[in-house]
C-alpha positions as CSV (number, residue, x, y, z in Angstrom):
1,X,122.6,106.5,131.9
2,X,124.5,103.5,132.7
3,X,125.6,102.7,135.4
4,X,129.2,100.6,135.9
5,X,129.4,97.6,137.9
6,X,131.4,98.9,140.3
7,X,128.7,101.7,140.9
8,X,126.3,99.2,140.7
9,X,127.5,97.3,143.6
10,X,127.3,99.8,146.5
11,X,123.7,100.1,146.1
12,X,122.1,99.2,149.5
13,X,125.5,97.0,150.3
14,X,128.0,99.5,150.4
15,X,131.5,99.3,148.5
16,X,133.0,95.8,147.4
17,X,135.5,94.7,149.8
18,X,138.7,92.2,149.6
19,X,138.6,91.1,153.9
20,X,135.9,89.8,155.4
21,X,136.1,90.7,159.5
22,X,136.0,87.3,161.9
23,X,135.3,89.0,164.8
24,X,131.7,86.6,164.3
25,X,129.9,84.4,162.3
26,X,129.0,86.4,158.9
27,X,126.0,88.7,157.8
28,X,124.5,89.0,154.4
29,X,124.9,92.6,154.5
30,X,128.9,91.1,154.5
31,X,129.4,88.6,152.6
32,X,127.6,90.5,149.1
33,X,130.4,93.3,149.0
34,X,132.6,90.0,149.3
35,X,131.5,88.5,146.1
36,X,131.1,91.9,144.3
37,X,134.5,92.5,145.0
38,X,136.0,88.8,143.2
39,X,132.9,89.2,140.7
40,X,132.8,93.3,139.8
41,X,136.7,94.4,140.6
42,X,138.6,90.8,140.0
43,X,136.9,89.9,137.4
44,X,135.8,86.2,137.9
45,X,132.6,84.8,136.9
46,X,129.7,84.1,139.3
47,X,129.8,81.0,140.3
48,X,133.9,81.2,140.4
49,X,133.7,84.6,142.6
50,X,131.0,82.1,144.7
51,X,133.3,79.2,145.3
52,X,135.9,81.7,146.5
53,X,133.4,83.7,149.1
54,X,131.6,80.3,150.2
55,X,135.1,78.6,150.7
56,X,136.5,81.8,153.1
57,X,132.8,81.4,154.9
58,X,133.0,78.0,155.3
59,X,136.5,78.5,157.0
60,X,134.8,80.3,159.8
61,X,132.3,78.2,160.7
62,X,134.7,75.3,160.7
63,X,136.9,77.6,163.2
64,X,133.3,78.3,165.3
65,X,133.3,73.7,165.4
66,X,129.7,74.4,163.8
67,X,129.3,71.8,161.2
68,X,128.3,73.3,157.6
69,X,126.8,72.2,155.1
70,X,128.3,70.8,151.3
71,X,130.5,73.6,149.5
72,X,128.1,73.5,146.9
73,X,124.6,73.7,149.0
74,X,125.9,76.9,150.8
75,X,126.7,77.9,146.9
76,X,123.1,77.9,145.2
77,X,122.7,79.8,148.4
78,X,124.5,82.9,148.2
79,X,123.9,83.1,144.2
80,X,120.5,82.9,145.1
81,X,121.0,86.0,147.2
82,X,122.7,87.5,145.1
83,X,119.8,87.6,142.3
84,X,117.8,88.8,144.8
85,X,119.8,91.4,144.6
86,X,120.1,92.0,141.5
87,X,116.3,92.1,140.7
88,X,115.8,94.5,143.6
89,X,118.5,96.7,141.8
90,X,116.6,96.4,138.5
91,X,114.1,98.4,139.8
92,X,115.5,100.4,142.2
93,X,114.5,103.5,140.6
94,X,110.3,102.7,140.8
95,X,109.3,105.0,142.9
96,X,106.1,102.3,143.7
97,X,105.4,102.0,147.1
98,X,105.4,98.1,146.6
99,X,109.5,98.6,145.4
100,X,110.5,100.5,148.2
101,X,108.9,98.0,150.6
102,X,111.0,95.3,149.0
103,X,114.1,97.4,149.0
104,X,113.5,98.4,153.1
105,X,112.6,94.0,154.1
106,X,115.8,93.5,152.1
107,X,118.4,96.1,154.3
108,X,116.7,94.7,157.0
109,X,117.9,91.1,155.9
110,X,121.4,92.2,155.2
111,X,121.9,92.4,159.0
112,X,120.7,88.4,159.3
113,X,123.1,86.2,159.4
114,X,124.2,84.0,156.7
115,X,122.9,80.9,158.0
116,X,125.7,77.4,156.2
117,X,124.7,75.3,158.8
118,X,123.9,71.9,158.4
119,X,119.9,71.3,159.1
120,X,120.7,69.2,162.0
121,X,123.8,71.4,163.2
122,X,122.3,72.2,166.7
123,X,121.8,68.0,166.4
124,X,125.2,66.7,166.4
125,X,127.2,69.3,168.3
126,X,128.3,68.1,171.4
127,X,130.2,70.8,173.4
128,X,126.8,72.7,175.1
129,X,129.2,76.1,174.2
130,X,129.3,75.9,170.4
131,X,125.1,75.6,170.5
132,X,124.8,79.0,173.0
133,X,127.5,80.5,170.3
134,X,125.1,79.2,167.6
135,X,122.2,80.2,168.9
136,X,123.4,84.1,169.8
137,X,124.4,84.1,166.4
138,X,121.2,83.4,164.8
139,X,119.2,86.3,167.5
140,X,121.4,88.8,166.7
């Protein structure tokens, strides 16, 4: 039995979402549904969908005055996350302990910050409040 793109995209990450909530910096679990909205529902190619999502993510990080990596680097990071998700999705019906453990680890990672900062972002930031904000977002 085959499943449609719409059904598969709901596994672990929830339904595809058109909008991203902007109350705080985004988690991986918020970025993936946005990607699958563009890729699965809007029928955009993966690179185009990733570019649209990353542009929205970089806009949010820019509003927080946090230095970000280049668009290309952030896009590669998102596509890597998508590849990891799709790899898990292929093996989702396996009953092995290893498969379940990888799923649980991935579920936990979805709560983590989708970090697109420069490697030296904290050094480049001058306002202490901004540094504290970034540290608190990384901890949550």
